[in-house]
C-alpha positions in Angstrom: -18.1 5.2 6.8 -16.9 7.3 3.5 -15.8 4.6 1.1 -11.9 4.7 0.2 -12.3 2.0 -3.8 -15.4 3.6 -4.4 -14.1 7.1 -4.6 -11.2 6.8 -6.5 -11.7 7.2 -10.6 -9.5 6.5 -13.2 -7.2 9.9 -12.6 -4.8 10.7 -9.4 -7.4 10.9 -6.5 -5.9 15.0 -5.5 -5.3 16.1 -8.8 -5.1 20.3 -7.9 -7.3 22.5 -9.3 -9.1 25.8 -8.5 -12.2 24.0 -7.5 -11.0 21.9 -5.5 -9.4 24.2 -3.2 -12.1 26.4 -3.3 -13.7 27.2 0.0 -17.2 29.4 -0.1 -17.8 32.7 -0.3 -20.1 32.9 2.2 -17.4 31.2 5.3 -14.3 32.7 3.2 -15.5 35.8 4.2 -16.0 35.4 7.6 -12.0 34.6 8.0 -9.9 37.3 8.7 -7.2 38.4 6.6 -4.0 36.0 8.3 -6.0 32.8 7.9 -7.3 33.8 4.3 -3.6 34.6 3.5 -1.8 31.1 4.7 -5.1 29.8 3.0 -4.1 31.4 -0.3 -0.3 30.3 0.5 -0.8 27.2 0.8 -3.7 26.8 -2.4 -0.7 28.9 -4.0 2.0 26.1 -3.6 -0.1 23.4 -3.6 -0.6 24.4 -7.4 2.6 25.3 -8.2 3.8 21.6 -7.1 1.1 20.4 -9.0 2.1 22.0 -12.4 6.5 20.9 -11.2 4.8 17.8 -11.5 3.7 17.6 -14.5 6.3 19.0 -16.3 9.7 19.0 -14.3 9.1 15.2 -13.5 11.8 13.5 -14.7 11.7 10.3 -13.4 8.5 8.0 -11.9 10.6 8.6 -8.3 10.5 12.3 -9.1 7.1 12.3 -9.4 5.6 10.2 -6.5 7.8 12.9 -4.8 6.0 15.4 -5.2 3.2 13.7 -5.3 3.4 13.1 -1.4 4.6 16.6 -1.3 0.6 17.5 -3.0 -1.7 15.4 -1.1 0.8 16.8 2.4 -0.6 20.8 1.1 -4.1 19.6 0.4 -4.6 17.6 4.2 -2.5 21.1 5.8 -4.9 23.3 3.7 -8.1 21.0 4.8 -6.7 21.3 8.5 -5.8 25.4 8.2 -9.8 25.4 6.6 -11.4 23.8 9.6 -9.3 25.9 12.2 -11.1 28.9 10.6 -14.1 27.2 10.5 -13.9 26.5 14.0 -12.7 30.6 14.8 -16.0 31.5 13.0 -17.9 29.0 15.3 -16.8 30.2 18.2 -17.2 34.1 16.9 -20.9 32.3 16.7 -20.5 33.4 13.0 -21.7 30.3 12.3 -24.3 28.0 13.6 -22.8 24.8 14.4 -25.6 23.5 12.3 -23.3 24.4 9.5 -19.7 23.8 10.8 -21.0 20.0 11.3 -22.2 20.1 7.5 -18.9 22.0 5.9 -16.9 19.9 8.1 -18.7 17.1 6.9 -18.5 17.6 3.7 -14.7 18.2 4.0 -14.2 14.6 5.3 -15.8 13.2 2.1 -13.7 15.2 0.2 -10.2 14.7 1.6 -11.1 10.8 2.3 -9.7 9.7 -1.0 -6.7 12.4 -0.4 -5.6 10.0 3.0 -6.1 7.0 2.0 -3.7 8.8 -1.3 -1.4 9.2 1.4 -1.6 6.3 3.0 -0.6 4.5 0.1 2.0 6.3 -0.6 3.8 6.3 3.0 3.5 2.0 2.8 3.7 0.8 -0.3 5.7 4.1 -2.3 8.6 1.3 -3.4 6.0 -1.4 -5.0 4.1 1.5 -6.4 7.5 2.5 -8.5 8.4 -0.6 -9.6 5.6 -1.5 -10.7 5.1 1.7 -12.1 8.6 1.2 -13.2 7.9 -2.3 -14.9 4.8 -1.0 -16.8 5.7 2.0 -18.4 9.3 2.9 -17.5 10.6 2.3 -21.2 7.9 4.1 -22.7 8.5 7.2 -20.2 12.5 7.0 -21.2 11.4 6.7 -24.6 9.1 10.3 -24.9 12.1 12.1 -22.4 15.1 10.7 -24.7 12.2 12.5 -27.8 11.3 15.3 -25.7 7.9 14.7 -26.2 7.8 16.0 -21.9 3.8 16.6 -22.0 3.4 12.4 -24.0 6.1 11.4 -21.3 4.0 13.3 -18.1 0.4 12.1 -18.9 2.1 8.5 -19.3 3.1 8.6 -15.6 0.1 10.3 -14.3 -1.7 7.3 -16.5 0.8 4.6 -14.8 0.5 6.2 -11.1 -3.4 6.0 -11.5 -3.2 2.7 -12.8 -1.1 1.7 -9.7 -2.9 3.9 -7.0 -6.6 2.5 -7.2 -4.8 -1.1 -7.5 -3.5 -1.0 -4.5 -5.8 0.4 -3.3 -8.5 -1.7 -4.0 -5.9 -4.6 -3.1 -6.1 -2.9 0.6 -9.6 -2.5 0.6 -9.7 -6.5 -0.8 -7.3 -7.2 2.1 -9.4 -4.9 4.6 -12.3 -6.8 4.3 -11.2 -10.0 4.0 -9.8 -9.1 8.0 -12.7 -7.8 8.7 -13.4 -7.5 12.1 -14.7 -10.7 13.0 -17.4 -9.7 15.6 -18.7 -13.4 16.5 -15.1 -13.9 18.0 -15.4 -10.7 20.1 -18.6 -11.3 21.1 -17.7 -15.4 22.1 -14.1 -14.2 23.7 -16.2 -11.1 25.6 -18.9 -13.5 27.4 -16.1 -15.7 28.1 -13.6 -13.2 29.9 -16.7 -12.5 31.8 -18.1 -15.8 32.7 -21.0 -14.5 30.6 -22.5 -17.0 29.2 -24.0 -20.4 30.4 -26.4 -23.1 29.3 -29.9 -23.7 31.3 -30.7 -27.3 29.9 -31.7 -26.6 25.8 -31.4 -23.0 26.4 -28.5 -21.1 25.4 -28.3 -17.5 27.9 -26.0 -14.7 28.1 -25.6 -12.2 30.7 -25.9 -8.4 30.9 -24.3 -6.4 33.5 -27.3 -3.9 34.3 -29.9 -6.1 33.8 -29.2 -10.2 34.4 -29.3 -13.0 32.3 -31.6 -13.2 29.0 -31.4 -15.0 25.8 -28.3 -15.6 24.0 -29.3 -13.6 21.3 -30.8 -11.0 22.8 -27.1 -9.5 24.1 -24.6 -8.3 21.9 -21.1 -7.6 22.6 -21.1 -3.7 23.2 -17.3 -1.6 21.6 -16.2 0.6 23.9 -13.7 2.1 21.4 -15.9 2.0 18.0 -14.4 -0.7 16.1 -14.1 1.3 12.7 -11.3 3.7 15.0 -7.9 2.1 14.1 -4.1 3.3 12.9 -1.6 4.9 14.0 -3.2 8.0 15.0 -5.2 6.1 17.4 -2.5 4.1 19.0 -0.4 7.2 19.7 -3.8 8.8 21.2 -3.5 5.8 23.8 0.6 6.2 23.9 1.1 2.8 22.4 2.4 1.6 19.3 -0.6 -0.2 18.8 -4.0 -0.4 20.2 -5.8 -3.8 20.1 -9.4 -2.8 19.8 -10.4 -6.8 19.6 -9.0 -7.2 23.3 -11.6 -8.4 25.3 -11.3 -5.7 28.0 -13.0 -2.7 25.3 -16.2 -4.7 25.7 -18.9 -5.4 27.4 -22.0 -7.7 27.1 -25.5 -5.9 27.8 -28.9 -6.1 26.5 -29.1 -5.3 22.6 -31.3 -2.2 23.9 -29.0 -1.0 25.8 -26.3 -1.9 23.7 -28.0 0.8 21.3 -28.2 3.0 23.6 -24.6 3.5 24.6 -23.1 3.5 21.3 -26.0 6.3 20.4 -25.7 8.5 23.5 -28.3 8.1 25.1 -26.2 6.2 28.1 -22.9 6.6 29.3 -20.9 4.2 32.0 -18.9 6.2 34.5 -16.7 5.3 37.9 -19.1 5.0 41.3 -16.8 7.6 43.5 -15.2 5.6 46.5 -15.8 5.9 49.6 -12.2 5.5 51.0 -9.5 5.7 48.7 -8.7 2.2 48.8 -12.2 0.4 47.2 -12.1 -1.1 44.4 -13.8 0.6 41.7 -17.5 -0.3 40.9 -19.5 1.1 37.9 -22.1 2.6 37.4 -25.1 3.8 34.0 -26.0 7.5 33.7 -28.7 8.2 31.4 -27.1 11.7 28.7 -30.2 11.8 26.7 -32.9 13.1 29.9 -35.3 13.6 26.3 -35.4 9.4 26.5 -36.5 9.1 30.5 -39.7 8.3 29.8 -38.9 6.1 26.6 -39.4 2.8 26.4 -36.3 0.0 25.3 -37.9 -3.3 26.5 -40.8 -4.7 27.4 -42.4 -8.0 29.4 -46.0 -9.2 29.3 -47.8 -6.0 30.7 -44.4 -4.4 32.4 -43.1 -1.6 30.4 -38.5 -1.2 31.2 -37.5 2.8 30.5 -34.0 3.9 30.2 -35.1 6.4 33.8 -34.3 3.0 35.3 -31.1 2.6 34.3 -29.7 6.0 36.0 -27.8 5.3 39.0 -27.8 1.6 38.0 -24.8 -0.5 39.1 -23.4 -3.0 36.8 -23.0 -6.0 38.0 -19.8 -8.2 37.6 -19.9 -12.1 37.5 -16.3 -12.3 38.2 -13.1 -10.5 38.9 -12.4 -9.0 35.4 -13.4 -5.3 34.1 -13.3 -3.7 31.2 -9.7 -1.4 31.0 -10.7 2.3 31.9 -8.9 4.0 29.6 -11.6 2.1 27.1 -14.2 3.1 29.3 -12.9 6.6 29.4 -12.9 7.0 25.7 -16.3 5.8 25.3 -17.3 8.8 27.8 -15.5 11.3 25.7 -17.0 10.1 23.0 -20.4 10.5 24.5 -19.4 13.9 25.1 -18.5 14.9 21.7 -21.6 13.0 20.5 -23.9 15.0 23.1 -22.2 18.4 21.8 -22.7 17.5 18.2 -26.0 16.6 18.7 -27.4 19.4 20.5 -27.4 18.0 24.1 -26.3 21.1 26.3 -27.9 19.6 29.3 -25.5 16.8 29.1 -22.6 19.3 28.2 -23.3 21.9 30.6 -23.4 18.9 33.9 -19.7 17.7 32.6 -19.0 21.4 32.4 -20.2 22.1 35.7 -18.5 19.2 37.5 -22.1 17.8 38.4 -20.7 14.7 36.2 -17.0 14.0 37.3 -15.1 11.1 36.1 -13.9 9.6 39.3 -10.9 7.4 38.7 -8.0 9.7 37.6 -5.4 7.7 35.3 -3.4 8.6 32.5 -5.3 7.5 29.9 -4.8 9.3 27.0 -2.0 12.0 25.5 -3.4 15.7 26.1 -2.8 17.1 22.8 -3.7 14.7 20.5 -7.6 14.7 23.0 -7.9 18.0 22.8 -7.2 18.9 19.0 -9.8 15.8 18.7 -12.6 17.6 21.1 -12.1 21.1 18.6 -12.3 19.2 16.0 -14.9 17.8 16.6 -17.2 20.1 18.8 -15.4 23.3 16.9 -14.9 23.9 21.0 -12.2 23.3 23.5 -13.0 20.6 25.9 -13.9 21.4 29.4 -11.1 20.8 31.8 -12.9 18.8 33.9 -14.1 16.3 31.2 -9.6 15.5 31.3 -7.5 16.8 33.8 -6.4 13.7 35.9 -6.8 11.9 32.6 -4.1 12.2 30.5 -0.6 12.6 29.6 1.9 14.6 27.9 4.1 12.8 25.1 7.5 13.3 25.0 7.1 13.4 21.2 4.9 14.7 19.0 3.0 12.0 16.5 5.4 11.7 13.7 2.9 12.5 10.9 1.1 15.8 11.0 -2.1 14.6 9.4 -3.0 12.0 12.4 -4.8 14.0 14.8 -6.8 15.1 11.2 -7.5 10.8 10.1 -8.4 11.0 13.9 -10.9 13.6 13.5 -12.8 11.8 11.1 -13.3 8.7 11.5 -14.2 9.3 15.2 -16.9 12.4 13.3 -17.3 9.1 11.3 -18.5 6.9 14.1 -20.3 9.5 15.7 -22.6 9.5 12.3 -23.2 6.0 11.5 -24.9 5.6 15.8 -26.7 8.3 14.8 -28.0 6.9 11.8 -28.6 3.9 14.1 -30.3 5.2 16.3 -32.7 7.1 13.8 -33.0 3.9 11.8 -33.7 1.6 14.7 -36.6 5.0 16.1 -38.2 4.7 13.1 -37.6 0.8 12.1 -39.6 0.3 15.7 -43.2 1.5 15.9 -43.5 -0.4 19.2 -43.2 -4.6 20.3 -46.3 -6.7 20.7 -47.1 -8.2 24.1 -46.0 -11.8 22.2 -42.4 -10.0 20.9 -42.1 -8.5 24.4 -42.7 -11.6 26.5 -40.4 -13.7 24.1 -37.8 -11.2 24.3 -37.6 -11.0 28.3 -38.7 -14.9 29.5 -34.6 -15.3 29.9 -34.4 -12.6 32.2 -33.6 -12.9 35.9 -35.9 -10.5 38.9 
């Protein structure tokens, strides 16, 4: 994921400049006149607000108010530019590769602005107090002496110092409160009754392949742990989405967990024979190119991905993952397939050959559709979301939430791709001894 503090210099991170809000000519020429006019107007307002911040802010409070406006205008510009790129993609005026490359660069460029808005929204009172305590007297003296330029420069330095301090503190706190994967794994294994002691040997359970040595089992995250915040909560229709919930995990053999994360496989509901039948779940192979690839080996026996295609998950208790989290993972897998060029899987969804056979109000419709457009550049196919969404009574309070959610999901997809590429390049093959040791605890 893109960093935070490393991208903040000793000047405000979202200072407006002609270069900051500049569209490459090869893309601006593809946008219609209405879009270009809209972008020019947003840029003009942003530059004007930035100029006013430097010359007309008589107080620290006014300066902060203008900083909020500047950041919001930049996010508005970002969203409009991305919409223009989506329009060009849909007209086939840019390739999907170029679209994803450009949007990825936009994410990196706008990450500091997201962080700045977050600090301004959550810690503005503290920012103002810190700036007043550190520089307030000097600012007032310079204003009295009508040294406005010097006073404005001093306010900007004070703001930069306070902002960096707040972001660094928030980053340190985030690291300190880093997701406790060890506890999550322990809770998931306990929730599913998926851990046992056999003599001196600790074992854990994979819901697709049975018992393994404990170290070979991972707790898969259905909703990636890198996602959080108000934008995710709104998507699920709750005040807070707790991703450490055991229902957001399932225990799988480590390579299978990596396959779920990187879009090789998906977990889907089995269509019930009767309406009141309990829901069963199965694995489906998403990346057909991996059919004959090995995910594990025991002695002379080789286990390939095609053996998992259509295989039902077997649970040891009545506890199950939350359907809303499984459905979100299914949507992310679809977006992953679209982004990676797996058109065969996307077409299976579009043509209803693969269906989510467990309807329910899982995700907020407008936010989900916006997420799909922002990630893939296209509309989500109706079979992917029909009967699986709900309509919110009111829109998100912060219009940038959908943009930020898209940034975070893109980052998660990029990380999963990097992880898969790293695994593929770092593991030529398993030796017989390694494979035998890895699988000796698995039961037939």
